[in-house]
KELUM-334475 format. One record per residue (C-alpha): residue number from 1; residue in one letter; z, x, y. Coordinates in pm, 1 decimal. Example, Ala and Ser with C-alpha at 12.3 -4.5 7.8 and 13.67 -1.06 7.14 Angstrom:
2
seq; type; z; x; y
1; A; 780.0; 1230.0; -450.0
2; S; 714.0; 1367.0; -106.0
This chain:
332
seq; type; z; x; y
1; M; -554.7; -6308.7; -3498.3
2; K; -605.0; -5984.7; -3640.2
3; V; -928.2; -5976.6; -3500.4
4; V; -830.1; -5992.6; -3174.3
5; I; -577.3; -5697.6; -3205.2
6; I; -863.1; -5492.8; -3353.7
7; K; -1065.6; -5570.1; -2996.4
8; K; -813.0; -5516.6; -2780.2
9; K; -743.3; -5159.0; -2966.9
10; A; -1094.4; -5052.9; -2949.9
11; F; -1102.0; -5173.6; -2582.5
12; I; -830.2; -4977.2; -2522.7
13; G; -936.1; -4659.5; -2675.5
14; L; -1324.3; -4713.6; -2475.6
15; I; -1113.7; -4674.6; -2150.9
16; L; -921.0; -4371.8; -2281.3
17; L; -1273.1; -4238.3; -2355.6
18; F; -1353.1; -4300.6; -2033.2
19; T; -1077.2; -4162.5; -1825.5
20; L; -1067.1; -3856.4; -2092.6
21; A; -1438.9; -3770.5; -2013.8
22; T; -1385.5; -3817.2; -1635.6
23; V; -1099.5; -3580.7; -1638.6
24; F; -1329.9; -3316.7; -1813.4
25; L; -1641.2; -3375.1; -1577.3
26; L; -1412.2; -3333.1; -1264.1
27; F; -1240.3; -3000.5; -1432.3
28; Q; -1594.3; -2850.7; -1542.6
29; R; -1702.2; -2934.9; -1172.8
30; N; -1416.2; -2692.3; -1021.3
31; Y; -1353.0; -2441.1; -1343.5
32; H; -1637.8; -2219.9; -1488.9
33; P; -1480.2; -2113.6; -1838.4
34; H; -1779.1; -1854.9; -1880.5
35; T; -1657.6; -1638.2; -1660.3
36; T; -1469.5; -1311.3; -1789.3
37; K; -1446.5; -1113.3; -1428.3
38; M; -1150.4; -1085.4; -1273.0
39; V; -1015.1; -1039.1; -900.6
40; M; -661.2; -972.9; -829.7
41; G; -484.5; -985.1; -1189.3
42; G; -675.7; -1330.1; -1227.5
43; F; -1008.5; -1496.9; -1378.4
44; I; -1254.1; -1579.3; -1117.0
45; S; -1478.5; -1878.0; -1082.0
46; I; -1756.5; -1975.4; -871.3
47; Q; -1747.3; -2236.8; -592.6
48; S; -1915.6; -2524.5; -712.1
49; F; -2123.1; -2797.4; -477.3
50; D; -2274.3; -3167.0; -549.4
51; D; -2659.7; -3120.9; -618.5
52; E; -2789.5; -3248.1; -319.0
53; D; -3137.3; -3174.7; -370.3
54; E; -3140.7; -2919.9; -132.4
55; K; -3125.3; -3227.3; 168.2
56; P; -3117.1; -2917.1; 485.1
57; I; -2840.9; -2996.9; 728.6
58; T; -2861.8; -3215.9; 953.1
59; I; -3021.4; -3116.5; 1307.3
60; N; -2738.4; -3177.3; 1504.3
61; K; -2479.9; -3001.0; 1319.7
62; D; -2334.9; -2631.9; 1377.0
63; V; -2477.4; -2431.3; 1111.3
64; E; -2352.1; -2145.5; 1200.8
65; T; -2028.0; -2257.4; 1123.3
66; Y; -2149.2; -2196.6; 761.6
67; F; -2343.9; -1852.5; 802.2
68; R; -2060.7; -1681.0; 1035.1
69; P; -1639.4; -1585.8; 1014.3
70; S; -1633.2; -1476.0; 1410.8
71; D; -1704.5; -1696.1; 1689.3
72; L; -1943.6; -1439.5; 1864.1
73; P; -2301.7; -1591.4; 1975.6
74; V; -2580.9; -1520.0; 1765.6
75; L; -2821.4; -1363.1; 1997.1
76; N; -3152.2; -1397.3; 1737.8
77; N; -3182.6; -1745.0; 1790.9
78; R; -3560.2; -1786.3; 1814.0
79; Y; -3599.6; -2053.8; 1592.2
80; V; -3986.9; -2063.6; 1641.5
81; Y; -4013.0; -1706.3; 1497.7
82; S; -3767.1; -1790.4; 1161.4
83; S; -3947.3; -2115.7; 1092.6
84; T; -4157.7; -2207.8; 797.0
85; R; -4443.8; -2288.1; 987.6
86; F; -4395.2; -1961.8; 1159.9
87; F; -4440.6; -1740.1; 840.1
88; N; -4713.0; -1984.4; 675.0
89; Q; -4979.0; -1847.9; 860.6
90; Y; -4888.7; -1520.3; 696.7
91; F; -4793.8; -1595.0; 389.5
92; Q; -4870.7; -1375.9; 73.3
93; K; -5071.0; -1111.8; 333.3
94; K; -5025.3; -735.0; 324.3
95; P; -4822.1; -610.8; 622.1
96; S; -5180.9; -403.0; 747.1
97; E; -5351.6; -774.3; 747.5
98; I; -5104.5; -924.3; 964.1
99; V; -5171.2; -960.5; 1336.6
100; L; -4855.7; -1099.2; 1548.1
101; P; -4862.8; -1250.8; 1886.4
102; K; -4879.1; -997.4; 2170.8
103; E; -4614.0; -1236.3; 2386.5
104; L; -4353.3; -1106.7; 2085.1
105; F; -4399.9; -796.0; 2272.5
106; E; -4422.0; -828.2; 2634.3
107; S; -4092.4; -638.4; 2684.5
108; P; -3798.6; -388.9; 2549.5
109; E; -3562.7; -741.7; 2550.6
110; E; -3862.1; -1010.4; 2378.7
111; T; -3899.2; -722.3; 2074.5
112; I; -3550.7; -653.8; 1987.2
113; I; -3459.8; -1063.5; 2025.8
114; N; -3779.4; -1201.0; 1837.1
115; Y; -3708.7; -898.7; 1550.8
116; F; -3382.2; -982.3; 1476.3
117; S; -3517.2; -1319.8; 1464.1
118; V; -3839.3; -1293.8; 1208.4
119; L; -3531.8; -1139.3; 1010.1
120; R; -3233.4; -1382.1; 1027.1
121; D; -3293.5; -1588.0; 723.0
122; A; -3477.8; -1307.2; 533.6
123; A; -3324.2; -1258.3; 193.3
124; N; -3387.0; -973.2; -69.8
125; W; -3156.2; -1067.2; -360.3
126; E; -3034.5; -756.8; -554.6
127; P; -3016.1; -831.5; -930.7
128; G; -2608.6; -850.5; -1038.4
129; K; -2494.5; -916.7; -650.7
130; N; -2512.5; -1292.7; -598.6
131; A; -2425.2; -1512.4; -361.2
132; G; -2535.0; -1891.9; -210.4
133; C; -2698.0; -2174.1; -461.9
134; G; -3058.7; -2182.9; -502.7
135; T; -3315.5; -2040.7; -269.1
136; L; -3202.4; -1824.1; 66.9
137; G; -3321.3; -1904.4; 391.1
138; Q; -3692.8; -1783.5; 353.7
139; S; -3651.0; -1520.4; 114.0
140; T; -3880.2; -1201.3; 97.6
141; T; -4170.7; -1365.8; 324.7
142; P; -4041.2; -1263.4; 692.6
143; Y; -4045.7; -885.6; 575.6
144; P; -4366.9; -800.7; 567.4
145; V; -4412.4; -961.0; 910.9
146; A; -4115.0; -760.5; 1080.2
147; Y; -4271.6; -476.0; 915.0
148; N; -4557.8; -496.1; 1213.4
149; F; -4266.2; -459.8; 1502.3
150; L; -4251.9; -97.7; 1401.7
151; T; -4490.5; 183.3; 1552.2
152; T; -4823.9; 339.4; 1336.5
153; S; -4613.7; 667.6; 1347.8
154; Y; -4256.8; 467.7; 1214.7
155; Q; -4500.4; 284.9; 930.1
156; K; -4591.9; 654.1; 841.4
157; K; -4241.9; 794.3; 804.7
158; V; -4111.7; 475.6; 644.9
159; S; -4319.5; 282.8; 369.2
160; Y; -4341.6; -61.6; 335.7
161; E; -4165.7; -41.1; -5.2
162; Q; -3916.5; 252.8; 145.6
163; Y; -3842.3; -68.2; 444.6
164; L; -3840.3; -347.1; 208.5
165; A; -3591.5; -160.3; -50.2
166; S; -3387.1; -65.6; 270.3
167; F; -3288.7; -464.6; 287.1
168; K; -3161.0; -489.7; -102.1
169; N; -2858.6; -775.9; -87.6
170; I; -2923.9; -840.2; 250.8
171; L; -2951.2; -1243.4; 222.5
172; H; -2900.9; -1331.6; 642.3
173; T; -2868.0; -1122.8; 935.8
174; S; -2735.4; -1204.9; 1309.8
175; L; -2775.7; -1009.3; 1583.8
176; I; -2441.8; -1032.1; 1767.3
177; K; -2468.1; -770.0; 2062.5
178; Y; -2759.8; -529.8; 2234.3
179; R; -2754.7; -398.3; 2517.9
180; E; -2975.0; -45.5; 2649.4
181; V; -2817.0; 249.4; 2668.1
182; P; -2884.5; 591.4; 2807.3
183; I; -3080.6; 889.7; 2691.1
184; Y; -2930.0; 1258.0; 2766.4
185; D; -3293.2; 1418.4; 2705.2
186; N; -3545.1; 1206.1; 2667.1
187; P; -3902.0; 1359.1; 2792.0
188; S; -4136.7; 1055.0; 2524.8
189; G; -4010.5; 811.7; 2762.6
190; I; -3770.6; 606.5; 2476.0
191; L; -3608.1; 308.8; 2551.9
192; R; -3277.6; 319.7; 2359.3
193; Y; -3082.4; -22.0; 2278.4
194; F; -2710.7; -75.4; 2152.8
195; V; -2724.6; -356.1; 1888.6
196; E; -2448.7; -495.6; 1691.5
197; I; -2532.3; -671.1; 1324.6
198; E; -2336.5; -887.5; 1117.5
199; T; -2503.7; -869.6; 763.0
200; I; -2389.6; -1143.2; 457.9
201; G; -2450.2; -931.8; 108.0
202; G; -2354.8; -1054.0; -250.4
203; S; -2125.4; -953.1; -527.2
204; D; -2123.9; -944.9; -894.0
205; K; -1845.6; -1167.7; -848.6
206; N; -2066.2; -1436.0; -696.5
207; V; -1931.1; -1413.9; -380.9
208; A; -2038.1; -1357.3; -23.0
209; N; -1918.8; -1030.3; 150.4
210; F; -1992.9; -989.8; 526.6
211; T; -2060.6; -673.2; 637.4
212; Y; -2087.4; -547.9; 1017.2
213; Y; -2305.4; -236.4; 1151.1
214; Y; -2388.4; -112.5; 1449.3
215; G; -2685.7; 117.0; 1558.7
216; F; -2945.6; 241.6; 1779.9
217; V; -3308.8; 90.9; 1889.4
218; D; -3556.8; 281.2; 2009.4
219; L; -3912.8; 115.5; 2150.9
220; I; -4214.2; 295.7; 2323.5
221; K; -4520.8; 112.0; 2429.1
222; E; -4810.3; 134.9; 2186.2
223; N; -5112.3; -69.6; 2296.9
224; N; -4975.9; -213.4; 2540.5
225; Q; -4697.3; -352.8; 2358.3
226; Y; -4313.6; -272.9; 2316.9
227; K; -4268.4; -181.4; 1937.4
228; I; -3951.8; -9.8; 1713.3
229; S; -4017.8; 370.6; 1731.5
230; N; -3674.5; 435.5; 1535.9
231; L; -3384.7; 248.6; 1376.8
232; E; -3036.2; 371.5; 1316.8
233; F; -2716.6; 227.5; 1184.9
234; T; -2376.6; 272.5; 1110.7
235; G; -2140.8; 100.1; 875.5
236; E; -1824.7; -46.7; 1043.0
237; D; -1502.3; 26.1; 827.2
238; Y; -1216.0; -213.4; 844.0
239; L; -969.8; 5.6; 683.5
240; C; -980.5; 356.0; 845.0
241; A; -842.5; 275.3; 1203.3
242; P; -557.2; 100.3; 1112.2
243; Y; -409.9; 368.5; 909.9
244; H; -541.4; 713.2; 1098.5
245; G; -551.7; 881.4; 1451.2
246; W; -633.7; 787.3; 1801.8
247; S; -1001.7; 852.0; 1780.6
248; Y; -1070.7; 511.0; 1699.9
249; D; -936.2; 353.4; 2043.8
250; A; -1104.8; 443.9; 2376.6
251; E; -784.4; 503.7; 2588.5
252; G; -672.5; 764.7; 2335.0
253; S; -964.8; 951.2; 2276.6
254; V; -1039.6; 1029.2; 2697.0
255; E; -654.4; 1095.9; 2691.9
256; V; -697.0; 1349.2; 2357.6
257; R; -1075.2; 1486.9; 2395.4
258; Y; -1073.0; 1490.1; 2768.0
259; G; -727.2; 1548.3; 2844.8
260; G; -542.2; 1715.1; 2570.4
261; W; -862.5; 1965.6; 2446.9
262; C; -1032.7; 2005.8; 2788.5
263; K; -737.5; 1981.0; 3083.7
264; L; -992.9; 1769.5; 3285.4
265; I; -781.4; 1479.8; 3381.4
266; K; -541.9; 1480.1; 3631.8
267; E; -496.1; 1114.6; 3664.2
268; Q; -598.7; 837.8; 3413.6
269; Y; -685.5; 538.2; 3528.2
270; P; -660.8; 142.1; 3382.0
271; T; -930.1; 33.5; 3150.4
272; I; -1184.9; -191.9; 3289.1
273; Q; -1342.8; -398.6; 3032.3
274; N; -1620.3; -644.0; 3037.9
275; G; -1674.5; -841.4; 2756.8
276; Y; -1751.0; -570.0; 2494.6
277; I; -1804.4; -304.3; 2780.9
278; K; -1480.4; -77.2; 2858.9
279; H; -1485.6; 157.0; 3152.3
280; I; -1187.5; 458.0; 3215.0
281; Y; -1195.7; 644.0; 3472.0
282; F; -983.9; 968.7; 3587.2
283; A; -946.4; 1179.7; 3851.9
284; G; -1078.0; 1570.0; 3676.3
285; T; -894.1; 1835.1; 3743.9
286; D; -1187.0; 1987.6; 3916.0
287; G; -1187.8; 1782.2; 4219.0
288; N; -1466.6; 1539.5; 4087.4
289; D; -1470.9; 1206.0; 3937.9
290; Y; -1528.7; 1063.3; 3586.5
291; L; -1632.5; 771.3; 3390.2
292; I; -1632.7; 703.3; 3013.7
293; E; -1776.4; 421.6; 2894.8
294; F; -1770.9; 295.5; 2537.4
295; F; -1843.6; -37.8; 2372.2
296; H; -1560.0; -221.6; 2153.3
297; L; -1689.1; -299.3; 1840.9
298; T; -1638.7; -598.3; 1598.5
299; N; -1352.4; -422.7; 1359.8
300; D; -1193.3; -362.6; 1690.4
301; T; -1297.9; 0.5; 1763.4
302; D; -1454.1; 194.2; 2024.8
303; I; -1739.4; 425.8; 2067.5
304; E; -1822.5; 674.4; 2285.3
305; I; -2146.5; 559.8; 2487.7
306; A; -2222.8; 770.2; 2806.3
307; Q; -2040.5; 1011.6; 3019.9
308; Y; -2091.3; 975.0; 3430.6
309; R; -1974.4; 1185.2; 3703.3
310; K; -1991.3; 1084.1; 4078.1
311; N; -2217.5; 1333.2; 4304.1
312; K; -2144.9; 1342.0; 4679.4
313; D; -2333.2; 1038.6; 4749.3
314; N; -2098.7; 835.3; 4541.9
315; D; -2299.9; 776.6; 4249.9
316; W; -2216.5; 834.2; 3908.2
317; K; -2448.0; 1050.1; 3726.1
318; L; -2501.6; 1092.7; 3366.6
319; I; -2332.0; 1389.5; 3224.9
320; Q; -2312.3; 1519.5; 2913.1
321; L; -1946.8; 1682.4; 2826.8
322; D; -1864.6; 1856.1; 2488.7
323; P; -1513.3; 1812.1; 2414.0
324; E; -1540.2; 1997.1; 2077.4
325; K; -1617.3; 2305.7; 2278.1
326; C; -1348.6; 2288.7; 2473.8
327; I; -1125.5; 2337.4; 2153.8
328; K; -1346.9; 2661.1; 2027.4
329; D; -1276.6; 2804.3; 2395.6
330; N; -910.8; 2717.7; 2375.9
331; T; -925.0; 2954.4; 2041.1
332; R; -1080.7; 3260.9; 2178.1
């Protein structure tokens, strides 16, 4: 009888030990006591995932759900130019050794979509700023390929080393808007496109951050191919417009700048918006009709793109007004 009691106690002990071990493993899986970093007054831990041997998500799964917080469609969706098979032919080649297919550059739109498709899964990890769990996308493999979308003159202005460094901590890129815009003085025949881009970056808290940029891509024909001759980007702020002024709102901007400053508005008409494009019309005090075009950004602010005045043939002609000059003239 005594022997049986000892075995029962041992059996109960094994069950308790197993239960404690299970609880400990579950606790360890969701909590990382090694971190000493804090956020919002508390200690931060890293989200963990099961080890799945890096099995890809099934092909019928909407992977954009995992990449993006918004529902704007991704436009750089040429998967053939962001695939491992495409990059394998250029692997470990210097930018100067890469010759890309001509079909990538057949039109300005093709160049833009293909360029950002190449960069879509590119990731230039910055030490100390982390996100993800393991290798990210195509890592740095796409950058020498993307560099060949630039004109010869732009490559002379920006070396490959500078180009690569400019992508530090950009780990995924989504093109969400693009549209051709006018250029006022354009003796070189440049084609200019507005773009808006959503990127994912890492942080020192091992949390991914989303950053939005809008900018302009200039293209010219080089050897019968549309190449990128200039790139300019502006980061979008999410804390300025809610606390300050009128200049981030298209309607308020037109009312103040063209009405208050220039005394040019006789009657301002209701805004006509089509997608992210805003058109604001007004009858001028000089007897002319005016159109001011804005683009609406993801951070809910508006940027002025162009100004038009209706001529005698009822056509809208591009003009260039300077509301700042009105202030100077009024203070004289």
